[in-house]
Backbone as numpy.savetxt, mean C-alpha at the origin, in Angstrom:
# Nx Ny Nz CAx CAy CAz Cx Cy Cz
-75.03 -101.82 -22.10 -76.25 -102.36 -22.55 -77.40 -101.30 -22.52
-78.23 -101.45 -23.39 -79.46 -100.42 -23.53 -80.65 -101.26 -23.42
-81.50 -100.73 -22.47 -82.90 -101.32 -22.20 -83.79 -100.76 -23.37
-84.85 -101.63 -23.57 -85.80 -101.28 -24.62 -86.50 -100.10 -24.16
-86.84 -99.18 -25.06 -87.61 -97.99 -24.71 -86.79 -96.88 -24.08
-85.59 -97.20 -23.83 -84.80 -96.05 -23.14 -84.03 -95.33 -24.20
-83.46 -94.18 -23.82 -82.64 -93.42 -24.75 -81.27 -93.99 -24.80
-80.76 -93.70 -25.88 -79.51 -94.20 -26.20 -78.39 -93.56 -25.31
-77.67 -94.26 -24.71 -76.58 -93.64 -23.86 -75.38 -93.28 -24.66
-75.07 -91.96 -24.50 -73.87 -91.50 -25.19 -72.79 -91.47 -24.06
-71.77 -92.26 -24.28 -70.58 -92.33 -23.32 -69.46 -91.42 -23.83
-69.68 -90.76 -24.82 -68.49 -90.03 -25.34 -68.37 -88.67 -24.60
-67.16 -88.17 -24.32 -66.99 -86.81 -23.77 -66.55 -85.93 -24.96
-67.04 -84.73 -24.92 -66.71 -83.78 -25.96 -65.80 -82.63 -25.48
-65.09 -82.13 -26.39 -64.29 -80.94 -26.26 -63.53 -80.90 -24.97
-62.82 -82.10 -24.74 -61.89 -82.07 -23.58 -62.49 -82.40 -22.30
-63.81 -82.73 -22.36 -64.67 -82.93 -21.08 -64.31 -84.31 -20.47
-64.83 -84.47 -19.32 -64.67 -85.73 -18.43 -66.09 -86.38 -18.22
-66.14 -87.62 -18.54 -67.43 -88.37 -18.34 -67.40 -89.13 -17.10
-68.42 -88.82 -16.25 -68.64 -89.60 -14.94 -69.88 -90.34 -15.00
-69.82 -91.52 -14.55 -70.96 -92.50 -14.58 -71.30 -92.62 -13.12
-72.53 -92.34 -12.77 -73.07 -92.60 -11.32 -73.47 -93.95 -11.04
-73.78 -94.32 -9.82 -74.03 -95.73 -9.43 -75.29 -96.19 -10.14
-76.20 -95.38 -10.34 -77.52 -95.70 -10.97 -77.32 -95.98 -12.42
-76.27 -95.69 -12.90 -76.06 -95.83 -14.41 -76.33 -94.59 -15.17
-76.77 -93.65 -14.59 -76.90 -92.29 -15.27 -75.69 -91.70 -15.67
-75.54 -91.27 -16.75 -74.31 -90.62 -17.17 -74.53 -89.12 -17.15
-73.75 -88.36 -16.56 -73.76 -86.86 -16.61 -72.44 -86.35 -17.29
-72.89 -85.55 -18.14 -71.76 -84.91 -18.93 -71.25 -83.58 -18.23
-70.16 -83.52 -17.90 -69.60 -82.37 -17.24 -68.32 -81.81 -17.94
-68.64 -80.83 -18.74 -67.46 -80.39 -19.55 -66.67 -79.27 -18.81
-65.50 -79.56 -18.51 -64.63 -78.42 -17.70 -63.69 -77.86 -18.76
-63.82 -76.63 -18.77 -62.92 -75.80 -19.69 -61.91 -75.03 -18.86
-60.70 -75.06 -19.20 -59.68 -74.30 -18.47 -59.96 -72.73 -18.48
-59.82 -72.14 -17.28 -60.00 -70.67 -17.21 -58.80 -69.84 -17.61
-59.06 -68.61 -18.07 -57.86 -67.90 -18.45 -57.02 -67.43 -17.36
-57.67 -66.92 -16.25 -56.97 -66.43 -15.11 -57.95 -66.27 -13.84
-57.47 -66.11 -12.74 -58.23 -65.73 -11.58 -58.40 -67.01 -10.79
-58.76 -66.90 -9.47 -58.96 -68.03 -8.61 -60.19 -68.91 -8.94
-60.03 -70.21 -8.89 -61.20 -71.08 -9.22 -62.15 -71.15 -8.04
-63.46 -70.73 -8.32 -64.49 -70.72 -7.32 -64.83 -72.20 -6.94
-65.04 -72.42 -5.70 -65.51 -73.88 -5.25 -66.77 -74.20 -6.08
-66.72 -75.50 -6.56 -67.89 -76.01 -7.32 -68.98 -76.40 -6.46
-69.78 -75.39 -6.09 -70.95 -75.57 -5.41 -72.21 -75.41 -6.20
-73.06 -76.12 -6.01 -74.41 -76.12 -6.77 -75.42 -75.15 -6.16
-76.32 -74.79 -7.04 -77.49 -74.19 -6.56 -77.30 -72.58 -6.22
-77.99 -72.20 -5.19 -78.02 -70.77 -4.72 -76.74 -70.41 -3.92
-75.95 -71.49 -3.46 -74.79 -71.15 -2.73 -73.69 -70.47 -3.69
-73.67 -70.99 -4.80 -72.73 -70.57 -5.89 -73.15 -69.05 -6.21
-74.40 -68.86 -6.38 -74.82 -67.46 -6.77 -74.56 -66.55 -5.65
-74.75 -66.98 -4.38 -74.44 -66.07 -3.27 -73.11 -65.74 -3.09
-72.26 -66.58 -3.40 -70.76 -66.31 -3.30 -70.39 -65.41 -4.45
-71.02 -65.64 -5.64 -70.70 -64.64 -6.65 -71.32 -63.31 -6.35
-72.47 -63.21 -5.67 -73.06 -61.89 -5.40 -72.17 -61.24 -4.29
-71.76 -62.09 -3.31 -70.85 -61.44 -2.30 -69.56 -60.98 -2.89
-69.05 -61.74 -3.76 -67.79 -61.36 -4.49 -68.03 -60.03 -5.20
-69.09 -59.94 -5.88 -69.42 -58.66 -6.64 -69.40 -57.56 -5.61
-70.26 -57.85 -4.42 -70.40 -56.73 -3.55 -69.02 -56.29 -2.87
-68.19 -57.33 -2.68 -66.89 -56.96 -2.10 -66.12 -56.07 -3.02
-66.22 -56.54 -4.30 -65.57 -55.78 -5.23 -66.03 -54.25 -5.34
-67.33 -54.11 -5.28 -67.96 -52.66 -5.18 -67.31 -51.97 -3.94
-67.43 -52.66 -2.75 -66.98 -52.02 -1.46 -65.47 -51.63 -1.59
-64.72 -52.54 -2.12 -63.22 -52.30 -2.34 -62.94 -51.13 -3.23
-63.82 -51.07 -4.40 -63.62 -49.94 -5.26 -63.98 -48.59 -4.52
-65.10 -48.67 -3.67 -65.55 -47.38 -3.13 -64.51 -47.08 -2.07
-63.95 -48.06 -1.25 -62.87 -47.68 -0.28 -61.65 -47.12 -0.83
-61.28 -47.79 -2.00 -60.07 -47.23 -2.75 -60.39 -45.81 -3.20
-61.57 -45.48 -3.67 -61.87 -44.27 -4.13 -61.80 -43.19 -2.98
-62.34 -43.64 -1.85 -62.31 -42.75 -0.74 -60.82 -42.47 -0.28
-60.06 -43.48 -0.31 -58.56 -43.24 0.05 -57.89 -42.30 -0.83
-58.22 -42.55 -2.19 -57.69 -41.76 -3.13 -58.05 -40.33 -2.92
-59.41 -40.14 -2.66 -59.92 -38.80 -2.49 -59.36 -38.22 -1.14
-59.00 -38.94 -0.27 -58.47 -38.42 1.01 -56.98 -38.03 0.94
-56.27 -38.69 -0.03 -54.94 -38.42 -0.12 -54.54 -36.92 -0.38
-55.21 -36.34 -1.32 -54.82 -34.88 -1.72 -55.21 -34.00 -0.51
-56.24 -34.29 0.18 -56.48 -33.50 1.39 -55.45 -33.58 2.43
-55.06 -34.72 2.66 -53.84 -34.95 3.59 -52.62 -34.15 3.11
-52.29 -34.34 1.79 -51.16 -33.57 1.32 -51.23 -32.07 1.55
-52.51 -31.49 1.28 -52.75 -30.20 1.31 -52.62 -29.59 2.79
-52.80 -30.50 3.70 -52.75 -30.02 5.14 -51.32 -29.93 5.74
-50.40 -30.46 4.83 -49.06 -30.44 5.46 -48.37 -28.99 5.38
-47.69 -28.66 6.49 -47.03 -27.33 6.55 -46.00 -27.24 5.59
-45.77 -25.99 4.93 -44.78 -25.86 4.07 -43.26 -25.88 4.58
-43.19 -25.62 5.94 -41.94 -25.61 6.46 -41.61 -27.01 7.03
-42.43 -27.99 6.89 -42.06 -29.36 7.32 -41.40 -30.16 6.29
-40.25 -30.50 6.42 -39.50 -31.26 5.33 -40.03 -32.59 5.19
-40.27 -33.05 3.92 -40.63 -34.40 3.70 -39.46 -35.38 3.98
-39.95 -36.51 4.59 -38.95 -37.62 4.85 -39.03 -38.54 3.78
-37.84 -38.94 3.60 -37.76 -40.10 2.61 -36.93 -41.21 3.26
-37.05 -42.32 2.76 -36.31 -43.46 3.27 -34.87 -43.34 3.01
-34.04 -43.52 4.14 -32.63 -43.43 3.96 -32.16 -42.06 3.59
-32.82 -41.06 4.46 -32.54 -39.71 4.05 -31.09 -39.37 4.47
-30.46 -40.17 5.43 -29.16 -39.83 5.81 -28.11 -40.43 4.83
-28.60 -41.16 3.85 -27.56 -41.63 2.94 -27.39 -40.73 1.74
-26.23 -40.43 1.55 -25.80 -39.53 0.35 -26.14 -40.08 -0.91
-26.72 -39.41 -1.80 -27.03 -39.94 -3.14 -25.70 -40.16 -3.86
-25.71 -41.23 -4.63 -24.30 -41.45 -5.34 -24.25 -40.44 -6.52
-23.11 -39.84 -6.54 -22.74 -38.92 -7.58 -21.85 -39.55 -8.53
-22.01 -39.31 -9.84 -21.03 -40.05 -10.76 -19.63 -39.45 -10.59
-18.83 -40.41 -10.41 -17.40 -40.06 -10.04 -16.77 -39.63 -11.40
-15.98 -38.54 -11.26 -15.25 -38.04 -12.29 -13.81 -38.44 -12.14
-13.26 -38.92 -13.19 -11.88 -39.39 -13.07 -11.04 -38.05 -13.15
-10.10 -37.74 -12.13 -9.32 -36.47 -12.17 -8.41 -36.60 -13.18
-8.18 -35.46 -13.88 -7.14 -35.29 -14.91 -5.88 -35.32 -14.38
-5.07 -36.09 -14.70 -3.63 -36.23 -14.15 -2.99 -35.01 -14.57
-2.21 -34.34 -13.57 -1.47 -33.15 -13.95 -0.25 -33.55 -14.49
0.34 -32.68 -15.39 1.48 -33.03 -16.04 2.67 -32.92 -15.07
3.64 -33.94 -15.31 4.68 -33.96 -14.46 5.74 -32.83 -14.75
6.21 -32.09 -13.64 7.03 -30.93 -13.98 8.21 -31.37 -14.58
8.70 -30.63 -15.52 9.87 -30.76 -16.27 11.19 -30.81 -15.35
12.09 -31.88 -15.52 13.21 -31.75 -14.60 14.16 -30.56 -14.74
14.04 -29.99 -15.98 14.96 -28.81 -16.10 14.31 -27.60 -15.42
13.06 -27.51 -15.30 12.40 -26.28 -14.71 12.53 -26.38 -13.18
13.05 -25.43 -12.67 13.30 -25.31 -11.22 12.19 -24.40 -10.57
11.57 -24.94 -9.48 10.50 -24.13 -8.80 11.11 -23.55 -7.63
11.10 -22.16 -7.51 11.71 -21.43 -6.40 10.99 -21.90 -5.25
11.70 -22.16 -4.13 11.14 -22.49 -2.94 10.59 -21.24 -2.22
9.36 -21.38 -1.52 8.69 -20.29 -0.80 9.33 -20.17 0.60
9.76 -19.00 0.95 10.46 -18.96 2.27 9.34 -19.10 3.41
9.71 -19.72 4.48 8.78 -20.00 5.52 8.42 -18.77 6.22
7.22 -18.82 6.94 6.90 -17.55 7.78 7.95 -17.28 8.78
8.44 -18.34 9.35 9.58 -18.06 10.36 10.85 -17.30 9.77
11.15 -17.67 8.64 12.29 -17.10 7.90 11.96 -15.56 7.72
10.67 -15.43 7.24 10.27 -14.10 6.89 10.29 -13.16 8.07
9.78 -13.75 9.30 9.65 -13.02 10.37 10.99 -12.70 11.15
12.01 -13.41 10.73 13.25 -13.24 11.47 13.88 -11.87 11.40
14.25 -11.37 12.44 14.76 -9.89 12.55 15.97 -9.78 11.51
15.99 -8.72 10.81 16.95 -8.44 9.75 17.94 -7.51 10.40
19.19 -7.58 10.16 20.12 -6.54 10.69 19.92 -5.20 10.17
20.02 -4.11 10.94 19.65 -2.70 10.33 20.52 -2.41 9.25
19.89 -1.82 8.28 20.84 -1.39 7.05 21.71 -0.29 7.39
22.87 -0.35 6.83 23.86 0.67 7.14 23.43 2.04 6.44
23.47 3.05 7.23 23.17 4.42 6.73 23.97 4.74 5.55
23.26 5.29 4.48 24.12 5.74 3.31 24.84 7.00 3.63
26.10 7.01 3.55 26.91 8.13 3.93 26.43 9.33 2.98
26.31 10.46 3.54 25.93 11.61 2.66 27.26 12.10 1.95
26.89 12.70 0.94 28.09 13.21 0.13 28.81 14.27 0.85
29.98 14.20 1.00 30.78 15.15 1.76 31.14 16.26 0.82
30.72 17.59 1.18 31.19 18.57 0.20 32.68 18.60 0.00
33.17 19.08 -1.12 34.49 19.23 -1.40 35.12 20.35 -0.53
36.17 20.10 0.16 36.75 20.94 1.08 37.80 21.83 0.26
37.56 23.12 0.37 38.52 24.03 -0.24 39.58 24.65 0.68
40.70 25.07 0.06 41.60 25.73 0.91 41.27 27.04 1.29
41.30 27.25 2.80 40.92 28.57 3.30 41.82 29.66 2.71
41.19 30.88 2.47 41.91 32.07 2.14 42.71 32.57 3.36
44.03 32.71 3.10 44.86 33.11 4.24 44.83 34.57 4.49
45.09 35.05 5.82 45.03 36.34 6.27 45.84 36.43 7.54
46.11 37.75 7.87 46.95 38.00 9.12 45.98 38.91 9.98
46.09 38.54 11.30 45.36 39.33 12.25 45.82 40.81 12.40
45.15 41.74 12.77 45.41 43.15 12.77 46.18 43.32 14.11
46.97 44.23 14.12 47.83 44.63 15.26 46.90 45.22 16.47
47.26 45.04 17.58 46.44 45.48 18.62 46.44 47.02 18.81
47.44 47.75 18.28 47.49 49.12 18.55 47.36 50.00 17.12
46.81 51.17 17.27 46.47 52.06 16.23 45.37 51.41 15.29
44.59 50.58 15.67 43.57 50.08 14.91 42.34 50.03 15.71
41.23 50.69 15.04 39.94 50.82 15.77 38.88 49.99 14.92
38.29 49.08 15.60 37.20 48.27 15.00 35.91 48.55 15.73
34.78 48.36 15.20 33.54 48.43 15.97 33.53 47.36 17.13
32.83 47.75 18.03 32.66 46.85 19.23 31.71 45.73 19.08
30.89 45.84 18.05 29.99 44.76 17.83 30.04 44.08 16.48
29.59 42.98 16.34 29.66 42.11 15.22 28.36 42.35 14.38
28.60 42.72 13.15 27.37 43.01 12.23 26.88 41.61 11.45
25.70 41.30 11.55 25.27 40.26 10.74 25.07 40.45 9.29
24.97 39.47 8.50 24.95 39.55 7.05 23.77 38.69 6.49
23.58 38.68 5.22 22.64 37.76 4.61 23.09 36.31 4.57
24.34 36.18 4.83 24.92 34.76 4.75 24.88 34.24 6.21
24.11 33.12 6.24 23.90 32.58 7.65 25.30 32.35 8.37
25.44 32.78 9.64 26.63 32.39 10.35 27.85 33.29 10.10
27.65 34.29 9.14 28.75 35.17 8.82 28.47 36.54 9.44
29.54 37.17 10.23 29.31 38.36 10.67 30.73 39.25 10.56
30.74 40.45 10.60 31.84 41.22 10.40 32.01 42.45 11.15
33.18 42.93 11.21 33.64 44.24 11.97 34.44 44.99 10.99
33.99 46.29 10.57 35.00 47.15 9.88 36.08 47.75 10.86
37.10 47.99 10.36 38.37 48.49 11.12 39.14 49.66 10.37
39.67 50.58 11.17 40.47 51.64 10.61 41.73 51.71 11.33
42.83 51.94 10.60 44.12 52.02 11.15 44.78 53.47 10.66
45.37 54.07 11.76 46.00 55.28 11.48 47.13 55.40 12.42
48.34 55.75 11.96 49.66 55.97 12.74 50.05 57.28 12.71
50.15 57.82 13.90 50.58 59.20 14.01 51.89 59.56 13.33
51.97 60.69 12.62 53.17 61.04 12.06 53.25 60.53 10.59
52.53 59.66 10.19 52.62 59.13 8.84 51.63 60.01 7.86
50.69 60.52 8.33 49.72 61.35 7.50 48.87 60.50 6.77
48.83 59.20 6.93 48.02 58.34 6.11 47.04 57.39 6.98
46.24 56.60 6.27 45.25 55.74 7.00 45.00 54.54 6.20
44.69 53.44 6.83 44.44 52.07 6.14 42.99 51.65 6.75
42.40 50.94 5.70 40.94 50.49 5.87 40.78 48.99 5.75
40.00 48.32 6.49 39.88 46.96 6.38 38.67 46.51 7.05
38.46 45.04 7.18 37.34 44.45 7.74 37.70 43.14 8.03
37.24 42.56 9.25 37.45 41.16 9.68 36.06 40.50 9.59
36.13 39.29 9.01 34.89 38.48 8.81 34.98 37.24 9.48
34.00 36.84 10.28 33.95 35.56 11.10 33.02 34.66 10.72
33.28 33.37 10.69 32.44 32.13 10.30 32.09 31.51 11.61
30.88 31.61 12.03 30.38 31.00 13.18 29.79 29.53 12.98
29.76 29.11 11.73 29.14 27.96 11.45 30.12 26.78 11.52
29.63 25.51 11.32 30.43 24.26 11.41 30.95 23.89 10.03
30.75 24.65 9.00 31.19 24.35 7.66 31.89 25.44 6.95
32.55 25.28 6.03 33.24 26.30 5.11 32.17 27.32 4.67
32.61 28.57 4.63 31.71 29.41 3.99 32.67 30.42 2.91
31.91 30.77 1.98 32.50 31.52 0.87 31.86 32.96 0.80
32.57 34.01 0.89 31.93 35.21 0.85 32.56 36.22 -0.08
31.98 37.28 -0.30 32.51 38.42 -1.15 32.58 39.68 -0.28
33.72 40.31 -0.20 33.84 41.43 0.66 34.23 42.78 -0.07
33.52 43.87 0.30 33.79 45.11 -0.31 34.23 46.17 0.80
35.35 46.86 0.55 35.93 47.71 1.58 36.09 49.10 0.96
35.69 50.11 1.54 36.05 51.46 1.17 36.50 52.35 2.34
37.43 53.37 1.94 37.86 54.30 2.92 37.09 55.50 2.77
36.61 56.01 3.81 35.75 57.24 3.89 36.60 58.44 4.39
36.50 59.44 3.56 37.21 60.75 4.15 36.19 61.71 4.25
35.89 62.13 5.51 34.73 62.97 5.82 33.49 62.56 5.25
33.16 61.23 5.28 31.99 60.70 4.80 31.84 60.52 3.34
33.03 60.76 2.76 33.08 60.67 1.26 33.82 59.31 0.91
33.19 58.22 0.27 34.06 57.12 -0.12 35.14 57.26 -1.04
36.21 56.52 -0.85 37.42 56.72 -1.61 37.76 55.19 -2.02
38.14 55.03 -3.15 38.66 53.67 -3.71 39.98 53.37 -3.00
40.21 52.11 -2.66 41.48 51.71 -2.11 42.42 51.81 -3.22
43.70 52.30 -2.97 44.72 52.45 -3.90 45.40 51.06 -4.24
45.41 50.24 -3.29 45.98 48.91 -3.59 45.19 47.85 -4.19
43.81 47.99 -3.78 43.01 46.92 -4.40 41.63 47.61 -4.72
41.28 47.51 -5.95 40.04 48.08 -6.43 38.90 46.99 -6.66
37.74 47.36 -6.22 36.63 46.44 -6.20 36.64 45.51 -5.02
35.92 44.53 -5.16 35.53 43.63 -4.05 36.51 42.44 -4.02
36.86 41.85 -2.85 37.52 40.71 -2.65 36.42 39.51 -2.91
36.82 38.63 -3.83 35.73 37.62 -4.12 36.33 36.14 -3.71
35.41 35.25 -3.68 35.91 33.84 -3.30 36.68 33.90 -2.09
36.24 34.46 -1.08 37.01 34.32 0.22 36.44 33.21 1.01
37.32 32.18 1.14 36.92 30.91 1.79 37.34 30.93 3.24
36.47 30.79 4.30 36.63 30.82 5.65 36.25 29.51 6.31
37.18 28.92 7.04 36.87 27.63 7.71 35.89 27.80 8.90
35.38 26.77 9.31 34.36 27.00 10.51 35.08 27.56 11.58
34.47 28.47 12.46 35.06 29.12 13.67 36.19 30.00 13.41
36.47 30.29 12.20 37.65 31.11 11.88 37.27 32.54 11.43
38.35 33.46 11.59 38.11 34.82 11.02 39.11 35.16 10.01
38.63 35.88 8.99 39.38 36.27 7.84 39.63 37.74 8.03
40.75 38.34 7.84 41.10 39.73 7.92 41.59 40.18 6.46
40.87 41.36 6.10 41.38 41.96 4.81 42.80 42.48 4.94
43.46 42.66 3.89 44.83 43.23 3.99 44.72 44.75 4.04
45.08 45.42 5.14 45.12 46.72 5.46 45.96 47.52 4.39
47.03 46.90 4.01 47.99 47.54 3.06 47.45 47.80 1.67
46.49 46.87 1.38 45.82 46.89 -0.06 44.63 48.00 -0.10
44.42 48.57 1.04 43.32 49.70 0.91 43.86 50.84 1.87
44.60 51.63 1.34 45.26 52.87 2.03 45.12 54.17 1.45
45.13 55.17 2.13 45.25 56.50 1.61 46.42 57.19 2.20
46.93 58.19 1.43 48.17 58.85 1.92 47.82 60.31 2.50
48.66 61.17 2.05 48.70 62.55 2.61 47.41 63.24 2.42
46.53 62.90 1.53 45.35 63.64 1.26 44.40 63.57 2.38
44.62 62.75 3.38 43.69 62.67 4.43 43.99 63.58 5.60
45.11 64.31 5.49 45.49 65.27 6.49 44.41 66.32 6.66
44.00 66.63 7.88 42.94 67.65 8.15 41.57 66.98 8.09
41.44 65.69 7.92 40.10 65.15 7.81 39.98 63.92 8.77
38.64 63.62 8.80 38.30 62.38 9.68 38.18 61.19 8.65
38.81 60.25 9.02 38.84 59.00 8.17 38.24 57.79 8.93
37.59 56.84 8.14 36.98 55.71 8.81 36.73 54.69 7.62
36.59 53.46 8.06 36.43 52.35 7.15 35.01 52.02 6.98
34.55 51.73 5.75 33.16 51.13 5.54 33.16 49.87 4.79
32.40 48.77 5.09 32.49 47.57 4.54 31.11 46.93 4.31
31.10 46.10 3.31 29.98 45.28 2.88 30.38 43.86 2.75
29.55 42.79 3.23 29.83 41.50 3.01 28.55 40.83 2.38
28.84 39.94 1.33 27.75 39.33 0.77 28.13 37.81 0.47
27.37 37.07 -0.21 27.78 35.63 -0.42 28.78 35.59 -1.53
29.39 34.39 -1.58 30.51 34.15 -2.56 30.07 34.29 -3.97
28.75 34.06 -4.31 28.34 34.13 -5.72 27.51 35.46 -5.97
27.53 36.46 -5.09 26.80 37.63 -5.23 27.52 38.51 -6.38
26.42 39.01 -7.22 27.02 39.87 -8.29 27.39 41.28 -7.69
27.88 42.14 -8.53 28.41 43.46 -8.21 27.20 44.24 -7.55
26.11 44.14 -8.25 25.05 44.90 -7.74 24.37 44.42 -6.40
24.47 43.14 -6.19 24.04 42.53 -4.94 25.03 42.96 -3.80
26.34 43.04 -4.22 27.36 43.48 -3.11 27.01 44.97 -2.81
26.83 45.74 -3.81 26.55 47.14 -3.59 25.24 47.38 -2.81
24.32 46.50 -2.86 23.02 46.67 -2.17 23.10 45.94 -0.74
24.10 45.29 -0.46 24.18 44.71 0.87 24.53 45.76 1.96
24.27 45.47 3.13 24.31 46.35 4.39 25.70 46.94 4.37
25.69 48.24 4.63 26.98 49.07 4.86 27.10 49.44 6.26
28.30 49.06 6.72 28.52 49.48 8.35 30.00 50.08 8.26
30.06 51.05 9.22 31.19 51.87 9.40 32.03 51.47 10.64
33.38 51.59 10.53 34.21 51.43 11.71 34.45 52.72 12.37
34.87 52.56 13.73 35.37 53.80 14.42 36.54 54.58 13.66
36.46 55.84 13.61 37.40 56.62 12.78 38.48 57.33 13.65
39.40 58.04 12.79 40.45 58.89 13.38 40.31 60.26 12.80
40.71 61.16 13.63 40.89 62.54 13.14 42.28 62.75 12.87
42.62 63.10 11.49 44.00 63.26 11.13 44.28 64.76 11.12
45.30 65.27 11.90 45.56 66.73 11.89 46.37 67.05 10.62
46.63 68.36 10.47 47.26 68.84 9.42 48.74 68.47 9.53
49.20 68.11 10.75 50.56 67.71 11.02 50.71 66.24 10.93
49.57 65.56 10.73 49.65 64.05 10.54 49.42 63.28 11.79
49.04 64.05 12.82 48.70 63.32 14.10 47.35 62.63 14.09
47.25 61.34 14.40 46.00 60.62 14.46 45.49 60.57 15.80
44.23 60.88 15.98 43.47 60.97 17.23 42.21 60.21 16.96
41.88 59.19 17.87 40.50 58.51 17.70 39.39 59.40 17.77
38.48 59.37 16.77 37.47 60.24 16.61 36.35 59.90 17.89
35.84 61.13 18.30 34.91 60.97 19.47 33.44 61.27 19.01
């Protein structure tokens, strides 16, 4: 109902508002609009609401200033860290996950391919039996050259053994003269003092009053004389003899000994040694030379 002279009461609410009617009948229109976001401030009237809004604004300013101070202080704090101090991170003891790579399956060995087994260390260290020494090549043994020892009478040899250029070979020249025959024989005996066979070349001459004479039975040197170890070879006295031409002269044997492969020149250049001699009278009597 509307009293005379009063304003017309509008009971309609607009734009989604809510109409409240007080006890006195006065109608207040309070349009409430939905806010987009943020907390709803308490609906207080007058200066209280403004104070809250001012306080909120001041708090925002202080919060902003504090945040700026914190932000400004962070770099200074970071700058004061020692370079040798490791930075700690949460769960530092946990290993970072690494992408697992699927192992490539190795190809199966072929059944036909045989893999040689590796010998164990114990087997390698096992003592091995000593290897049998390789036998040295045995030199071909040759047949020794035969000879006959000189008789103990009417033969004069040097009392010493003369050395030669062949190791272990030594010799003694010898002279034979028999009274009443008017002749003389000349020879040499060669001794091998080594433990193996030796091959030598021997040259003998008969000397008549210091003049060399060729042997009548054997001219030149005896070659390829093979002498066994510890044995003595004797030249044949009968192959080097002189007859009646020695009467009235002194006769003696001269000999040279060289290696089995020596040339004629090497034999001639080898050492010459003489045997003890005989003086042969004109009647053919042989007397040892003094």
